[in-house]
C-alpha positions in Angstrom: -9.1 -15.5 11.8 -7.9 -12.4 12.0 -8.9 -10.2 15.1 -10.0 -6.6 14.4 -9.9 -3.4 16.6 -6.7 -5.1 18.4 -4.2 -2.8 20.3 -1.5 -3.3 17.9 -2.9 -2.5 14.4 0.7 -2.2 12.9 0.9 -6.0 13.2 -2.8 -6.8 11.7 -2.0 -8.2 8.7 -5.4 -6.3 7.2 -4.1 -3.1 8.9 -0.7 -3.6 7.0 -2.5 -4.3 3.4 -4.8 -1.0 4.0 -1.9 0.9 4.4 -0.2 -0.3 1.4 -3.1 -0.4 -0.8 -3.5 3.3 0.5 0.0 4.1 -0.7 -0.9 2.7 -4.0 -3.8 4.9 -4.4 -1.8 8.1 -4.1 0.5 6.6 -6.9 -2.6 6.0 -9.0 -3.6 9.6 -8.4 -0.2 11.0 -9.6 -0.2 8.3 -12.9 -3.7 9.7 -13.6 -2.6 13.3 -13.3 0.5 12.7 -15.6 -1.7 11.0 -18.3 -4.3 14.2 -18.1 -0.9 16.4 -18.6 0.6 14.2 -21.7 -2.6 13.9 -23.6 -3.0 17.8 -23.5 0.4 19.3 -23.5 1.5 20.7 -26.8 4.1 18.4 -28.2 3.4 15.1 -25.6 -0.2 14.9 -26.9 0.8 13.4 -30.3 3.7 11.3 -28.6 1.5 9.7 -25.7 -1.3 8.9 -28.4 1.4 7.3 -30.8 3.1 5.6 -27.8 -0.1 3.7 -26.7 -0.9 3.0 -30.6 2.6 1.4 -31.0 2.1 -2.3 -32.5 4.2 -4.8 -30.5 4.4 -8.6 -31.9 5.5 -11.6 -29.7 6.4 -14.9 -31.9 6.8 -18.3 -30.6 7.1 -20.7 -33.8 4.0 -20.3 -35.8 2.0 -18.5 -33.1 2.0 -14.7 -33.5 0.7 -12.4 -31.1 0.5 -8.6 -32.4 -1.4 -5.9 -30.4 -1.1 -2.1 -29.7 0.7 -1.1 -26.6 -2.6 -0.4 -24.9 -4.0 -3.9 -25.6 -1.2 -5.5 -24.0 -1.4 -3.0 -20.9 -5.3 -3.6 -20.7 -5.1 -7.6 -21.6 -1.6 -8.8 -20.1 -0.8 -6.7 -17.4 -4.1 -6.6 -16.3 -4.2 -10.3 -16.2 -1.6 -10.4 -13.6 -4.2 -7.8 -11.6 -6.9 -10.0 -11.8 -4.5 -13.0 -10.7 -3.7 -11.1 -7.7 -7.3 -10.0 -6.9 -8.1 -13.6 -7.4 -5.6 -14.9 -4.8 -6.9 -12.4 -2.6 -10.4 -13.5 -3.0 -9.6 -17.1 -2.5 -7.6 -16.1 0.7 -10.6 -14.0 2.0 -12.9 -16.6 1.3 -11.3 -20.0 2.8 -9.9 -18.0 5.9 -10.2 -14.7 5.7 -12.9 -11.7 6.1 -15.4 -13.7 4.1 -14.7 -17.0 5.6 -17.7 -17.0 8.3 -21.7 -16.1 7.5 -21.2 -13.5 10.5 -18.0 -11.7 8.6 -19.4 -11.9 5.4 -23.3 -11.2 5.8 -23.1 -6.9 5.9 -20.2 -6.6 3.0 -21.9 -9.2 1.0 -25.5 -7.5 1.1 -23.7 -4.2 0.6 -21.8 -5.5 -2.5 -24.7 -6.5 -4.4 -26.8 -3.1 -3.2 -23.6 -1.3 -4.5 -23.4 -3.0 -7.8 -27.3 -3.2 -8.5 -28.4 0.8 -8.1 -25.2 2.2 -10.1 -26.4 -0.3 -12.6 -30.0 0.8 -12.5 -29.3 4.4 -12.7 -27.0 4.2 -15.4 -29.7 2.3 -17.5 -32.6 4.7 -16.5 -30.2 7.6 -17.7 -28.7 6.2 -20.7 -30.8 3.2 -21.5 -32.8 4.5 -24.2 -29.9 4.0 -26.5 -29.4 0.6 -27.3 -25.4 1.1 -27.7 -25.0 3.3 -24.4 -26.7 0.4 -22.7 -23.6 -1.6 -22.9 -21.9 0.2 -20.5 -24.2 -0.4 -17.5 -21.5 -2.2 -15.6 -19.0 0.8 -15.9 -20.5 2.5 -12.6 -20.5 -0.9 -10.5 -17.1 -1.6 -9.4 -15.2 0.0 -6.7 -11.4 0.9 -7.1 -9.8 -0.4 -4.2 -6.4 1.1 -4.2 -8.0 4.7 -4.7 -11.0 4.1 -2.2 -8.5 3.2 0.8 -6.2 6.1 -0.4 -8.7 8.4 -0.1 -9.7 7.1 3.3 -6.2 7.2 4.5 -6.4 11.0 4.2 -8.5 10.7 7.6 -6.2 8.7 9.3 -7.4 7.7 12.6 -10.4 9.6 12.3 -12.1 6.5 10.6 -12.7 3.4 12.9 -10.8 0.4 11.8 -13.9 -1.7 11.6 -15.2 0.9 8.7 -11.9 0.4 6.9 -12.0 -3.6 6.8 -15.6 -2.9 6.1 -14.8 -1.2 2.8 -12.0 -3.5 2.1 -14.1 -6.6 2.1 -17.0 -4.8 0.3 -14.5 -3.6 -2.4 -13.0 -7.1 -2.7 -16.8 -8.5 -3.4 -17.0 -5.8 -5.8 -14.2 -6.9 -7.7 -15.4 -10.5 -7.8 -18.8 -9.0 -8.8 -16.8 -7.4 -11.8 -15.4 -10.2 -12.8 -18.3 -12.5 -13.2 -19.9 -9.4 -15.3 -16.9 -9.7 -17.7 -17.2 -13.4 -18.3 -20.9 -13.3 -18.6 -21.8 -10.0 -20.5 -18.4 -8.6 -22.1 -17.2 -12.0 -24.0 -17.8 -12.3 -27.7 -17.0 -13.8 -31.2 -15.3 -16.9 -29.6 -13.2 -19.0 -31.5 -13.9 -22.7 -31.0 -10.4 -24.1 -31.3 -8.6 -22.0 -29.0 -11.7 -22.1 -26.5 -11.1 -25.9 -26.4 -7.5 -25.3 -25.8 -8.4 -22.8 -23.0 -10.4 -25.6 -21.5 -7.7 -27.9 -22.0 -5.2 -25.6 -20.1 -7.8 -25.1 -17.3 -8.2 -29.1 -17.0 -4.7 -29.6 -16.6 -4.3 -26.5 -13.7 -7.5 -28.2 -11.6 -6.0 -31.6 -12.3 -2.8 -30.5 -10.6 -4.7 -29.2 -7.7 -6.6 -32.3 -7.1 -3.2 -34.2 -7.4 -2.2 -31.7 -4.2 1.1 -30.5 -6.8 2.6 -27.7 -5.0 5.3 -26.4 -7.2 4.3 -23.1 -8.6 6.3 -23.0 -11.4 4.2 -25.7 -13.2 0.8 -23.8 -12.5 2.4 -20.4 -13.9 3.9 -22.1 -17.2 0.4 -23.6 -17.5 -1.3 -20.0 -16.6 1.0 -18.7 -19.7 -0.4 -21.0 -22.0 -3.8 -20.6 -20.6 -3.6 -16.8 -21.0 -2.2 -17.2 -24.8 -5.4 -19.7 -25.5 -7.8 -17.2 -23.9 -6.4 -14.3 -26.0 -7.0 -16.1 -29.1 -10.4 -17.5 -27.9 -12.4 -14.1 -27.7 -12.5 -14.3 -24.2 -11.3 -11.6 -22.3 -7.6 -12.4 -21.4 -7.9 -11.1 -17.9 -10.3 -14.1 -16.7 -7.3 -16.3 -17.0 -5.5 -14.5 -14.1 -8.6 -15.3 -12.0 -8.7 -19.0 -13.4 -5.1 -19.6 -12.6 -5.5 -18.0 -8.8 -8.5 -20.7 -8.3 -6.3 -23.5 -9.1 -3.2 -22.2 -7.2 -3.5 -24.4 -3.7 -4.2 -22.3 -0.7 -1.7 -24.1 1.4 0.8 -27.2 1.3 -0.1 -30.9 2.7 1.9 -29.8 5.4 0.0 -26.5 6.2 2.8 -24.2 4.8 0.9 -21.5 2.9 1.1 -21.3 -0.7 -1.2 -18.6 -1.8 -0.5 -16.0 0.6 3.4 -16.0 -0.3 2.4 -15.6 -4.1 0.1 -12.8 -3.3 2.6 -10.7 -1.1 5.2 -11.3 -3.9 2.6 -9.5 -6.3 1.5 -6.8 -4.3 4.4 -4.3 -4.6 4.3 -5.3 -8.6 0.6 -4.7 -9.1 0.4 -1.7 -6.9 3.5 0.3 -7.4 4.0 -0.9 -11.3 0.8 -2.2 -13.3 -1.7 -0.2 -11.7 0.2 3.2 -12.2 0.8 1.9 -16.0 -2.8 0.9 -16.2 -4.1 4.5 -15.0 -1.5 6.1 -17.2 -2.2 4.4 -20.4 -6.5 5.2 -19.8 -6.9 8.1 -17.7 -5.5 10.6 -20.7 -8.5 12.7 -21.6 -8.0 15.7 -24.0 -9.8 18.6 -22.7 -9.8 20.6 -25.9 -13.5 21.0 -26.8 -14.9 19.9 -23.6 -17.1 22.4 -21.5 -19.3 21.8 -18.6 -22.1 21.2 -20.9 -20.1 17.8 -21.9 -20.7 16.3 -18.5 -24.7 16.4 -19.6 -24.2 14.5 -22.2 -25.9 11.1 -21.9 -22.9 8.6 -21.2 -21.0 10.7 -19.1 -24.1 11.8 -17.1 -25.2 8.2 -16.5 -21.6 7.0 -15.5 -21.4 10.0 -12.9 -25.0 9.6 -11.4 -24.2 5.7 -11.3 -21.0 6.6 -8.9 -22.1 9.5 -7.2 -25.8 8.5 -6.4 -25.7 4.9 -6.9 -23.2 3.7 -4.8 -23.9 5.2 -1.6 -27.7 4.7 -2.0 -27.2 1.0 -3.0 -24.6 0.0 -0.5 -26.8 2.1 2.6 -30.1 0.6 1.7 -28.8 -2.8 1.5 -26.9 -2.7 4.7 -29.9 -1.0 6.1 -32.0 -4.0 5.0 -29.2 -6.6 6.5 -29.3 -4.8 9.9 -33.4 -4.6 10.2 -33.7 -8.2 9.1 -31.0 -9.4 12.0 -28.6 -10.8 9.7 -26.1 -8.6 9.8 -24.7 -5.6 12.4 -23.3 -2.0 11.4 -19.1 -2.3 12.1 -18.1 -1.2 15.5 -17.9 2.2 16.1 -20.0 3.0 12.7 -22.8 5.6 12.6 -25.4 5.5 9.6 -23.8 9.1 8.5 -20.3 7.3 8.0 -21.9 4.6 6.2 -23.4 7.2 4.0 -19.5 8.3 3.3 -18.2 4.7 2.8 -20.7 4.8 0.3 -19.6 7.8 -1.2 -15.9 6.5 -1.1 -17.1 3.1 -2.8 -18.3 5.6 -5.7 -14.6 6.2 -6.9 -14.7 3.6 -9.6 -11.5 4.6 -11.7 -9.5 1.4 -12.6 -12.2 -0.9 -12.6 -14.9 1.5 -14.2 -12.4 2.6 -17.1 -11.5 -1.1 -17.9 -15.1 -2.2 -18.1 -15.7 0.9 -20.2 -13.0 -0.2 -22.1 -14.7 -3.6 -22.8 -18.3 -2.2 -23.1 -17.5 -0.2 -26.2 -14.8 -1.9 -28.2 -16.7 -1.4 -31.2 -17.6 2.2 -31.0 -15.1 5.0 -30.1 -16.4 6.5 -26.7 -13.1 6.8 -24.9 -13.2 10.2 -24.0 -17.0 10.4 -22.7 -16.3 7.3 -20.5 -13.1 8.7 -19.1 -14.8 12.1 -18.6 -17.8 10.6 -16.6 -15.5 7.8 -14.7 -13.1 10.9 -13.4 -15.5 13.4 -12.8 -17.8 10.8 -11.0 -15.1 9.2 -9.0 -13.6 12.8 -7.9 -16.8 14.0 -6.8 -17.5 10.7 -4.8 -14.0 11.2 -2.9 -14.9 14.8 -2.2 -18.3 14.0 -0.9 -17.1 10.8 1.1 -14.1 12.8 2.7 -16.5 15.5 3.9 -19.2 13.3 5.0 -16.8 10.8 6.9 -15.0 14.3 8.4 -18.2 15.5 9.9 -19.3 12.1 11.4 -16.2 11.0 13.0 -13.8 12.4 15.5 -10.5 11.2 16.4 -11.5 7.7 15.2 -14.7 7.6 17.3 -18.1 8.7 15.9 -19.7 11.5 16.4 -23.3 9.9 16.4 -24.2 6.3 17.5 -25.8 3.9 15.5 -29.3 3.5 15.7 
C-alpha cells in the first residue's frame, strides 16, 4: 500500500503520476486552443472540417471498416484511452487507493454525489425537451488530466492528500462514466456481432482463469473484440475496458503485469491520444455566437451542471460521509479547500465532450455541447483556482477542518 504524505514525494508513484498527468493537462489545453484557432481562422476552418470528415477504410478479407477520421479517433484511439483507464481502475481497486474501505469511502461518496448532482441540475435545466434530456450525463464526469493540470498551477500550496483525493475521485468518476456509456448510450445492436464479441470476451477471461501471462494473446484477442464491438453497435471504447479487466494483475511469481503495461501506455495516452482527441473535438466556430448563446438550454444546462453541480454534489456527499463517521477529510484539508476541489472537478472537457458526442449522435448539437463544456470547464477551473489559492498557503490550510 502506498504511503501518502511521506517526505520523499519525488519517489512516490502517486505523486509522479499526478505530475505527469498535470503535464498532459497543459498539453491538452494547447491542443484545445489550436482547435479553436483552426476552426475559426480563414482558410484553416474548411481544411480542419474537411480533414476530420475524411473517410478512411480498413479491409481484412471480406471485412471492411469505413469511418470518418473523427470516428476513428473517438472510437479507435479512445479505446486505447479506456484500456489505460481500465488498467488503472483494476490496479487501484486491488492494490492502490481503492483497495481498503478507509481509503475508498470518502472519494466513493464524493464521486457518487459529484455525478448525481450535475446530472440532476442538467435535467432540471434541459429536461423539458426530451431530446436534450439525453445529454444528462455530459456534466457528470471529470477530466483527470485537465483537473490535475489546473491543480499543478498552485504548486505546493495544495496538500498532497488533497491531490490524492482528487485523483481517486476522478478515477471513480471515469468508472461511473464507463457504466453510463454501457447502460445508456448503446443501441441498435447487431445480434451476430454481439455474439462474436461475447465469444471474444469468453476467450479473454478463459486466458485469465488459465493463468496465461503472455500479453500478446490478450492484445490480439482484444483487437478482435474491438472489431466485433464496433460492428455490434456497442460503443467501441468499452472493448478497451473489457480487455483491461481480463489482463492479470500479476504473474504467478508475483511479477507485475498490469503496472508495466500501464506505464507503457501512459505517455502515448497523455501526449498523443488525448491531445489528438482534444484537437478533433474542441473546434468551435465562433462566428454567430454571442453571450446570449450561452443562455440557450443545452449549453446553459451543461455549464450549470459543471459549475454548480460538481462542487455541490462532492461537498454534500463528503459532508454526509464525514458526519456519519464513515470517512474523514484528507489530511491538512479545510471545507473551503474541499469546495475548491469540487470546483476543479467541474473541469469535464475530454469525458464531457466524449459523452456529448454519444448523446447526440442523431442530432447535430455539436457546437452547443462544445460551447457548454468549454465555458463550464473554464469557469470551474477559475473558481477552483481562486478558492484553493485563498484557502491554502504554502501547502497548509489557512483554516482547519471542522
